[in-house]
PyMOL Python script that loads the backbone (N, CA, C, O; Angstrom):
from pymol import cmd

cmd.read_pdbstr("""\
ATOM      1  N   MET A   1       0.940  -1.133   0.083  1.00  0.00           N
ATOM      2  CA  MET A   1      -0.090  -0.031   0.097  1.00  0.00           C
ATOM      3  C   MET A   1       0.824   1.185   0.043  1.00  0.00           C
ATOM      4  O   MET A   1       0.473   2.148  -0.638  1.00  0.00           O
ATOM      5  N   ARG A   2       1.961   1.205   0.706  1.00  0.00           N
ATOM      6  CA  ARG A   2       2.755   2.404   0.797  1.00  0.00           C
ATOM      7  C   ARG A   2       3.447   2.733  -0.559  1.00  0.00           C
ATOM      8  O   ARG A   2       3.652   3.865  -0.998  1.00  0.00           O
ATOM      9  N   ILE A   3       3.813   1.397  -1.219  1.00  0.00           N
ATOM     10  CA  ILE A   3       4.523   1.760  -2.588  1.00  0.00           C
ATOM     11  C   ILE A   3       3.366   2.485  -3.647  1.00  0.00           C
ATOM     12  O   ILE A   3       3.632   3.366  -4.465  1.00  0.00           O
ATOM     13  N   ALA A   4       2.264   1.987  -3.452  1.00  0.00           N
ATOM     14  CA  ALA A   4       1.153   2.533  -4.405  1.00  0.00           C
ATOM     15  C   ALA A   4       0.887   4.071  -4.071  1.00  0.00           C
ATOM     16  O   ALA A   4       0.673   4.928  -4.928  1.00  0.00           O
ATOM     17  N   GLU A   5       0.933   4.284  -2.710  1.00  0.00           N
ATOM     18  CA  GLU A   5       0.619   5.740  -2.367  1.00  0.00           C
ATOM     19  C   GLU A   5       1.923   6.643  -2.962  1.00  0.00           C
ATOM     20  O   GLU A   5       1.838   7.702  -3.583  1.00  0.00           O
ATOM     21  N   SER A   6       3.217   5.874  -2.568  1.00  0.00           N
ATOM     22  CA  SER A   6       4.277   6.685  -3.145  1.00  0.00           C
ATOM     23  C   SER A   6       4.302   6.906  -4.650  1.00  0.00           C
ATOM     24  O   SER A   6       4.741   7.971  -5.082  1.00  0.00           O
ATOM     25  N   LEU A   7       3.919   6.095  -5.356  1.00  0.00           N
ATOM     26  CA  LEU A   7       3.740   6.187  -6.836  1.00  0.00           C
ATOM     27  C   LEU A   7       2.673   7.262  -7.229  1.00  0.00           C
ATOM     28  O   LEU A   7       2.884   8.077  -8.127  1.00  0.00           O
ATOM     29  N   LEU A   8       1.628   7.220  -6.575  1.00  0.00           N
ATOM     30  CA  LEU A   8       0.660   8.278  -6.866  1.00  0.00           C
ATOM     31  C   LEU A   8       1.322   9.819  -6.643  1.00  0.00           C
ATOM     32  O   LEU A   8       1.107  10.865  -7.256  1.00  0.00           O
ATOM     33  N   GLU A   9       2.038   9.576  -5.733  1.00  0.00           N
ATOM     34  CA  GLU A   9       2.627  11.021  -5.138  1.00  0.00           C
ATOM     35  C   GLU A   9       3.862  11.463  -6.136  1.00  0.00           C
ATOM     36  O   GLU A   9       3.962  12.628  -6.519  1.00  0.00           O
ATOM     37  N   ARG A  10       4.730  10.505  -6.497  1.00  0.00           N
ATOM     38  CA  ARG A  10       5.895  10.825  -7.296  1.00  0.00           C
ATOM     39  C   ARG A  10       5.932  10.361  -8.761  1.00  0.00           C
ATOM     40  O   ARG A  10       6.705  10.793  -9.615  1.00  0.00           O
ATOM     41  N   GLU A  11       4.972   9.403  -8.935  1.00  0.00           N
ATOM     42  CA  GLU A  11       4.850   8.793 -10.439  1.00  0.00           C
ATOM     43  C   GLU A  11       6.079   7.810 -10.708  1.00  0.00           C
ATOM     44  O   GLU A  11       5.863   6.810 -11.392  1.00  0.00           O
ATOM     45  N   ILE A  12       7.242   8.026 -10.249  1.00  0.00           N
ATOM     46  CA  ILE A  12       8.418   7.152 -10.491  1.00  0.00           C
ATOM     47  C   ILE A  12       9.071   6.834  -9.196  1.00  0.00           C
ATOM     48  O   ILE A  12       9.129   7.726  -8.350  1.00  0.00           O
ATOM     49  N   LEU A  13       9.575   5.648  -8.943  1.00  0.00           N
ATOM     50  CA  LEU A  13      10.293   5.238  -7.851  1.00  0.00           C
ATOM     51  C   LEU A  13      11.691   4.476  -8.312  1.00  0.00           C
ATOM     52  O   LEU A  13      11.537   3.536  -9.093  1.00  0.00           O
ATOM     53  N   ASP A  14      12.714   4.719  -7.999  1.00  0.00           N
ATOM     54  CA  ASP A  14      13.803   3.894  -8.380  1.00  0.00           C
ATOM     55  C   ASP A  14      13.976   3.014  -7.245  1.00  0.00           C
ATOM     56  O   ASP A  14      13.371   3.199  -6.189  1.00  0.00           O
ATOM     57  N   GLY A  15      14.916   1.910  -7.464  1.00  0.00           N
ATOM     58  CA  GLY A  15      15.302   0.894  -6.804  1.00  0.00           C
ATOM     59  C   GLY A  15      15.600   1.179  -5.353  1.00  0.00           C
ATOM     60  O   GLY A  15      15.074   0.466  -4.499  1.00  0.00           O
ATOM     61  N   ASN A  16      16.353   2.106  -5.029  1.00  0.00           N
ATOM     62  CA  ASN A  16      16.634   2.598  -3.672  1.00  0.00           C
ATOM     63  C   ASN A  16      15.380   3.181  -2.973  1.00  0.00           C
ATOM     64  O   ASN A  16      15.324   3.061  -1.749  1.00  0.00           O
ATOM     65  N   GLU A  17      14.545   3.693  -3.510  1.00  0.00           N
ATOM     66  CA  GLU A  17      13.302   4.322  -3.138  1.00  0.00           C
ATOM     67  C   GLU A  17      12.257   3.141  -2.607  1.00  0.00           C
ATOM     68  O   GLU A  17      11.603   3.194  -1.565  1.00  0.00           O
ATOM     69  N   VAL A  18      12.261   2.082  -3.565  1.00  0.00           N
ATOM     70  CA  VAL A  18      11.515   0.966  -3.206  1.00  0.00           C
ATOM     71  C   VAL A  18      12.026   0.186  -1.942  1.00  0.00           C
ATOM     72  O   VAL A  18      11.291  -0.291  -1.077  1.00  0.00           O
ATOM     73  N   MET A  19      13.368   0.128  -1.964  1.00  0.00           N
ATOM     74  CA  MET A  19      13.901  -0.585  -0.726  1.00  0.00           C
ATOM     75  C   MET A  19      13.674   0.263   0.451  1.00  0.00           C
ATOM     76  O   MET A  19      13.367  -0.305   1.499  1.00  0.00           O
ATOM     77  N   GLN A  20      13.785   1.604   0.428  1.00  0.00           N
ATOM     78  CA  GLN A  20      13.447   2.358   1.502  1.00  0.00           C
ATOM     79  C   GLN A  20      11.880   1.976   2.085  1.00  0.00           C
ATOM     80  O   GLN A  20      11.593   1.822   3.272  1.00  0.00           O
ATOM     81  N   ILE A  21      11.143   1.889   1.162  1.00  0.00           N
ATOM     82  CA  ILE A  21       9.807   1.821   1.434  1.00  0.00           C
ATOM     83  C   ILE A  21       9.450   0.275   2.182  1.00  0.00           C
ATOM     84  O   ILE A  21       8.632   0.138   3.092  1.00  0.00           O
ATOM     85  N   ILE A  22      10.164  -0.694   1.648  1.00  0.00           N
ATOM     86  CA  ILE A  22      10.064  -2.046   2.085  1.00  0.00           C
ATOM     87  C   ILE A  22      10.657  -2.077   3.491  1.00  0.00           C
ATOM     88  O   ILE A  22      10.039  -2.646   4.392  1.00  0.00           O
ATOM     89  N   LYS A  23      11.892  -1.457   3.723  1.00  0.00           N
ATOM     90  CA  LYS A  23      12.282  -1.420   5.064  1.00  0.00           C
ATOM     91  C   LYS A  23      11.519  -0.504   6.084  1.00  0.00           C
ATOM     92  O   LYS A  23      11.838  -0.455   7.272  1.00  0.00           O
ATOM     93  N   GLY A  24      10.566   0.166   5.577  1.00  0.00           N
ATOM     94  CA  GLY A  24       9.830   0.917   6.601  1.00  0.00           C
ATOM     95  C   GLY A  24      10.210   2.369   6.916  1.00  0.00           C
ATOM     96  O   GLY A  24       9.633   3.062   7.753  1.00  0.00           O
ATOM     97  N   ASP A  25      11.446   2.829   6.007  1.00  0.00           N
ATOM     98  CA  ASP A  25      11.994   4.196   6.202  1.00  0.00           C
ATOM     99  C   ASP A  25      10.949   5.116   5.357  1.00  0.00           C
ATOM    100  O   ASP A  25      10.094   4.742   4.554  1.00  0.00           O
ATOM    101  N   THR A  26      11.283   6.460   5.793  1.00  0.00           N
ATOM    102  CA  THR A  26      10.387   7.376   5.069  1.00  0.00           C
ATOM    103  C   THR A  26      11.231   7.974   3.862  1.00  0.00           C
ATOM    104  O   THR A  26      12.445   8.151   3.970  1.00  0.00           O
ATOM    105  N   LEU A  27      10.593   8.245   2.826  1.00  0.00           N
ATOM    106  CA  LEU A  27      11.421   8.897   1.660  1.00  0.00           C
ATOM    107  C   LEU A  27      11.711  10.359   1.824  1.00  0.00           C
ATOM    108  O   LEU A  27      10.946  11.052   2.496  1.00  0.00           O
ATOM    109  N   PRO A  28      12.656  10.810   1.311  1.00  0.00           N
ATOM    110  CA  PRO A  28      13.152  12.283   1.611  1.00  0.00           C
ATOM    111  C   PRO A  28      12.010  13.028   0.608  1.00  0.00           C
ATOM    112  O   PRO A  28      11.430  12.468  -0.323  1.00  0.00           O
ATOM    113  N   PRO A  29      11.849  14.311   0.997  1.00  0.00           N
ATOM    114  CA  PRO A  29      10.824  14.992   0.317  1.00  0.00           C
ATOM    115  C   PRO A  29      11.411  15.187  -1.215  1.00  0.00           C
ATOM    116  O   PRO A  29      12.614  15.286  -1.456  1.00  0.00           O
ATOM    117  N   MET A  30      10.581  15.219  -2.007  1.00  0.00           N
ATOM    118  CA  MET A  30      10.871  15.478  -3.515  1.00  0.00           C
ATOM    119  C   MET A  30      11.414  16.879  -3.653  1.00  0.00           C
ATOM    120  O   MET A  30      10.952  17.801  -2.981  1.00  0.00           O
ATOM    121  N   PRO A  31      12.492  17.060  -4.612  1.00  0.00           N
ATOM    122  CA  PRO A  31      12.888  18.350  -4.797  1.00  0.00           C
ATOM    123  C   PRO A  31      11.931  19.252  -5.565  1.00  0.00           C
ATOM    124  O   PRO A  31      11.307  18.756  -6.503  1.00  0.00           O
ATOM    125  N   ILE A  32      11.776  20.439  -5.273  1.00  0.00           N
ATOM    126  CA  ILE A  32      10.860  21.304  -6.218  1.00  0.00           C
ATOM    127  C   ILE A  32      11.748  21.942  -7.517  1.00  0.00           C
ATOM    128  O   ILE A  32      12.761  22.637  -7.443  1.00  0.00           O
ATOM    129  N   VAL A  33      11.133  21.541  -8.567  1.00  0.00           N
ATOM    130  CA  VAL A  33      11.895  22.015  -9.727  1.00  0.00           C
ATOM    131  C   VAL A  33      10.823  23.103 -10.225  1.00  0.00           C
ATOM    132  O   VAL A  33       9.654  22.824 -10.490  1.00  0.00           O
ATOM    133  N   PRO A  34      11.424  24.458 -10.319  1.00  0.00           N
ATOM    134  CA  PRO A  34      10.494  25.374 -10.815  1.00  0.00           C
ATOM    135  C   PRO A  34      10.540  25.213 -12.359  1.00  0.00           C
ATOM    136  O   PRO A  34      11.552  24.847 -12.955  1.00  0.00           O
ATOM    137  N   PRO A  35       9.150  25.571 -13.061  1.00  0.00           N
ATOM    138  CA  PRO A  35       9.118  25.326 -14.391  1.00  0.00           C
ATOM    139  C   PRO A  35      10.116  26.406 -15.190  1.00  0.00           C
ATOM    140  O   PRO A  35      10.548  27.458 -14.718  1.00  0.00           O
ATOM    141  N   LYS A  36      10.330  25.943 -16.338  1.00  0.00           N
ATOM    142  CA  LYS A  36      11.263  26.875 -17.265  1.00  0.00           C
ATOM    143  C   LYS A  36      10.304  28.076 -17.541  1.00  0.00           C
ATOM    144  O   LYS A  36       9.116  27.939 -17.835  1.00  0.00           O
ATOM    145  N   ASP A  37      10.823  29.025 -17.438  1.00  0.00           N
ATOM    146  CA  ASP A  37       9.934  30.393 -17.615  1.00  0.00           C
ATOM    147  C   ASP A  37       9.977  30.596 -19.130  1.00  0.00           C
ATOM    148  O   ASP A  37      11.123  30.688 -19.570  1.00  0.00           O
ATOM    149  N   SER A  38       9.188  30.669 -19.848  1.00  0.00           N
ATOM    150  CA  SER A  38       9.079  31.126 -21.332  1.00  0.00           C
ATOM    151  C   SER A  38       8.221  32.243 -21.414  1.00  0.00           C
ATOM    152  O   SER A  38       7.196  32.270 -20.732  1.00  0.00           O
ATOM    153  N   ALA A  39       8.553  33.255 -22.243  1.00  0.00           N
ATOM    154  CA  ALA A  39       7.952  34.533 -22.413  1.00  0.00           C
ATOM    155  C   ALA A  39       6.406  34.337 -22.760  1.00  0.00           C
ATOM    156  O   ALA A  39       5.527  35.021 -22.236  1.00  0.00           O
ATOM    157  N   ASP A  40       6.157  33.292 -23.734  1.00  0.00           N
ATOM    158  CA  ASP A  40       4.714  33.163 -24.099  1.00  0.00           C
ATOM    159  C   ASP A  40       4.167  31.943 -23.448  1.00  0.00           C
ATOM    160  O   ASP A  40       2.957  31.750 -23.564  1.00  0.00           O
ATOM    161  N   HIS A  41       4.816  31.178 -22.847  1.00  0.00           N
ATOM    162  CA  HIS A  41       4.198  29.960 -22.185  1.00  0.00           C
ATOM    163  C   HIS A  41       3.922  29.031 -23.079  1.00  0.00           C
ATOM    164  O   HIS A  41       3.042  28.232 -22.759  1.00  0.00           O
ATOM    165  N   THR A  42       4.519  28.886 -24.302  1.00  0.00           N
ATOM    166  CA  THR A  42       4.115  27.865 -25.124  1.00  0.00           C
ATOM    167  C   THR A  42       4.985  26.581 -25.105  1.00  0.00           C
ATOM    168  O   THR A  42       6.120  26.580 -24.630  1.00  0.00           O
ATOM    169  N   GLN A  43       4.479  25.643 -25.570  1.00  0.00           N
ATOM    170  CA  GLN A  43       5.450  24.205 -25.413  1.00  0.00           C
ATOM    171  C   GLN A  43       6.132  24.363 -26.814  1.00  0.00           C
ATOM    172  O   GLN A  43       5.598  24.936 -27.763  1.00  0.00           O
ATOM    173  N   GLN A  44       7.615  23.677 -26.839  1.00  0.00           N
ATOM    174  CA  GLN A  44       8.176  23.572 -27.918  1.00  0.00           C
ATOM    175  C   GLN A  44       7.912  22.292 -28.531  1.00  0.00           C
ATOM    176  O   GLN A  44       7.783  21.284 -27.836  1.00  0.00           O
ATOM    177  N   VAL A  45       7.830  22.271 -29.702  1.00  0.00           N
ATOM    178  CA  VAL A  45       7.493  21.073 -30.593  1.00  0.00           C
ATOM    179  C   VAL A  45       8.767  20.473 -31.350  1.00  0.00           C
ATOM    180  O   VAL A  45       9.306  21.219 -32.167  1.00  0.00           O
ATOM    181  N   LEU A  46       9.237  19.347 -31.180  1.00  0.00           N
ATOM    182  CA  LEU A  46      10.250  18.916 -31.728  1.00  0.00           C
ATOM    183  C   LEU A  46       9.918  18.044 -33.127  1.00  0.00           C
ATOM    184  O   LEU A  46       9.367  16.945 -33.085  1.00  0.00           O
ATOM    185  N   ARG A  47      10.282  18.616 -34.211  1.00  0.00           N
ATOM    186  CA  ARG A  47       9.992  17.766 -35.266  1.00  0.00           C
ATOM    187  C   ARG A  47      11.203  17.094 -36.099  1.00  0.00           C
ATOM    188  O   ARG A  47      12.307  17.639 -36.124  1.00  0.00           O
ATOM    189  N   PRO A  48      10.948  15.893 -36.774  1.00  0.00           N
ATOM    190  CA  PRO A  48      12.119  15.191 -37.332  1.00  0.00           C
ATOM    191  C   PRO A  48      12.730  16.085 -38.284  1.00  0.00           C
ATOM    192  O   PRO A  48      12.139  17.013 -38.836  1.00  0.00           O
ATOM    193  N   GLU A  49      13.996  15.753 -38.462  1.00  0.00           N
ATOM    194  CA  GLU A  49      14.890  16.492 -39.309  1.00  0.00           C
ATOM    195  C   GLU A  49      14.513  15.977 -40.800  1.00  0.00           C
ATOM    196  O   GLU A  49      14.612  14.773 -41.032  1.00  0.00           O
ATOM    197  N   PRO A  50      14.102  16.827 -41.766  1.00  0.00           N
ATOM    198  CA  PRO A  50      13.654  16.396 -43.217  1.00  0.00           C
ATOM    199  C   PRO A  50      15.031  15.607 -43.861  1.00  0.00           C
ATOM    200  O   PRO A  50      16.197  15.802 -43.519  1.00  0.00           O
ATOM    201  N   ASN A  51      14.621  14.828 -44.712  1.00  0.00           N
ATOM    202  CA  ASN A  51      15.659  14.093 -45.417  1.00  0.00           C
ATOM    203  C   ASN A  51      16.698  13.465 -44.685  1.00  0.00           C
ATOM    204  O   ASN A  51      17.795  13.278 -45.212  1.00  0.00           O
ATOM    205  N   ARG A  52      16.419  13.070 -43.347  1.00  0.00           N
ATOM    206  CA  ARG A  52      17.422  12.332 -42.584  1.00  0.00           C
ATOM    207  C   ARG A  52      17.515  10.988 -42.886  1.00  0.00           C
ATOM    208  O   ARG A  52      16.448  10.399 -42.710  1.00  0.00           O
ATOM    209  N   ARG A  53      18.304  10.392 -43.226  1.00  0.00           N
ATOM    210  CA  ARG A  53      18.495   8.988 -43.618  1.00  0.00           C
ATOM    211  C   ARG A  53      18.862   8.101 -42.171  1.00  0.00           C
ATOM    212  O   ARG A  53      19.690   8.502 -41.354  1.00  0.00           O
ATOM    213  N   LEU A  54      18.156   6.944 -42.038  1.00  0.00           N
ATOM    214  CA  LEU A  54      18.487   6.052 -41.108  1.00  0.00           C
ATOM    215  C   LEU A  54      19.620   5.217 -41.469  1.00  0.00           C
ATOM    216  O   LEU A  54      19.685   4.708 -42.588  1.00  0.00           O
ATOM    217  N   PRO A  55      20.590   5.034 -40.511  1.00  0.00           N
ATOM    218  CA  PRO A  55      21.687   4.342 -40.680  1.00  0.00           C
ATOM    219  C   PRO A  55      21.373   2.775 -40.857  1.00  0.00           C
ATOM    220  O   PRO A  55      20.625   2.144 -40.111  1.00  0.00           O
ATOM    221  N   GLY A  56      22.093   2.224 -42.008  1.00  0.00           N
ATOM    222  CA  GLY A  56      21.817   1.001 -42.174  1.00  0.00           C
ATOM    223  C   GLY A  56      20.798   0.451 -43.346  1.00  0.00           C
ATOM    224  O   GLY A  56      20.722  -0.720 -43.719  1.00  0.00           O
ATOM    225  N   LEU A  57      20.122   1.437 -43.785  1.00  0.00           N
ATOM    226  CA  LEU A  57      19.248   1.210 -44.755  1.00  0.00           C
ATOM    227  C   LEU A  57      19.378   2.066 -46.084  1.00  0.00           C
ATOM    228  O   LEU A  57      19.258   3.291 -46.089  1.00  0.00           O
ATOM    229  N   SER A  58      19.634   1.299 -47.210  1.00  0.00           N
ATOM    230  CA  SER A  58      20.147   1.844 -48.423  1.00  0.00           C
ATOM    231  C   SER A  58      18.613   2.548 -49.032  1.00  0.00           C
ATOM    232  O   SER A  58      17.521   2.334 -48.506  1.00  0.00           O
ATOM    233  N   GLU A  59      18.809   3.310 -50.096  1.00  0.00           N
ATOM    234  CA  GLU A  59      17.662   3.836 -50.796  1.00  0.00           C
ATOM    235  C   GLU A  59      16.951   2.634 -51.470  1.00  0.00           C
ATOM    236  O   GLU A  59      17.463   1.831 -52.251  1.00  0.00           O
ATOM    237  N   GLY A  60      15.716   2.662 -51.036  1.00  0.00           N
ATOM    238  CA  GLY A  60      14.636   1.558 -51.573  1.00  0.00           C
ATOM    239  C   GLY A  60      14.651   0.415 -50.855  1.00  0.00           C
ATOM    240  O   GLY A  60      13.740  -0.398 -51.006  1.00  0.00           O
ATOM    241  N   GLU A  61      15.687   0.185 -49.970  1.00  0.00           N
ATOM    242  CA  GLU A  61      15.700  -1.240 -49.013  1.00  0.00           C
ATOM    243  C   GLU A  61      14.654  -1.135 -47.992  1.00  0.00           C
ATOM    244  O   GLU A  61      14.445  -0.074 -47.403  1.00  0.00           O
ATOM    245  N   ARG A  62      14.031  -2.141 -47.781  1.00  0.00           N
ATOM    246  CA  ARG A  62      12.865  -2.278 -46.936  1.00  0.00           C
ATOM    247  C   ARG A  62      13.334  -3.283 -45.778  1.00  0.00           C
ATOM    248  O   ARG A  62      13.957  -4.282 -46.137  1.00  0.00           O
ATOM    249  N   PRO A  63      13.124  -3.126 -44.662  1.00  0.00           N
ATOM    250  CA  PRO A  63      13.352  -4.130 -43.573  1.00  0.00           C
ATOM    251  C   PRO A  63      12.543  -5.340 -43.845  1.00  0.00           C
ATOM    252  O   PRO A  63      11.527  -5.278 -44.538  1.00  0.00           O
ATOM    253  N   GLN A  64      12.971  -6.441 -43.313  1.00  0.00           N
ATOM    254  CA  GLN A  64      12.132  -7.553 -43.370  1.00  0.00           C
ATOM    255  C   GLN A  64      11.034  -7.683 -42.186  1.00  0.00           C
ATOM    256  O   GLN A  64      11.230  -7.217 -41.064  1.00  0.00           O
ATOM    257  N   PRO A  65       9.911  -8.336 -42.548  1.00  0.00           N
ATOM    258  CA  PRO A  65       9.048  -8.322 -41.446  1.00  0.00           C
ATOM    259  C   PRO A  65       9.358  -9.329 -40.313  1.00  0.00           C
ATOM    260  O   PRO A  65      10.093 -10.303 -40.477  1.00  0.00           O
ATOM    261  N   ALA A  66       8.798  -9.048 -39.260  1.00  0.00           N
ATOM    262  CA  ALA A  66       9.195  -9.841 -38.130  1.00  0.00           C
ATOM    263  C   ALA A  66       8.512 -11.210 -38.053  1.00  0.00           C
ATOM    264  O   ALA A  66       8.773 -11.980 -37.128  1.00  0.00           O
TER     265      ALA A  66
END
""", "prot")
cmd.dss("prot")
cmd.show_as("cartoon", "prot")
cmd.util.cbc("prot")
cmd.orient("prot")
């Protein structure tokens, strides 16, 4: 139950944090990370680079189906 509650609070637990919970220790408080301040508060969208070739595939070559 404590692991589930910790996951709801933190979303992610590493191995050390899980071991602390199992031992009955309390987890240290989460660090507060301030959001990056952007002037217009918009999200940046990353797009793939155009005409970028994948390594290992020649022009017209198709990967084999699994």
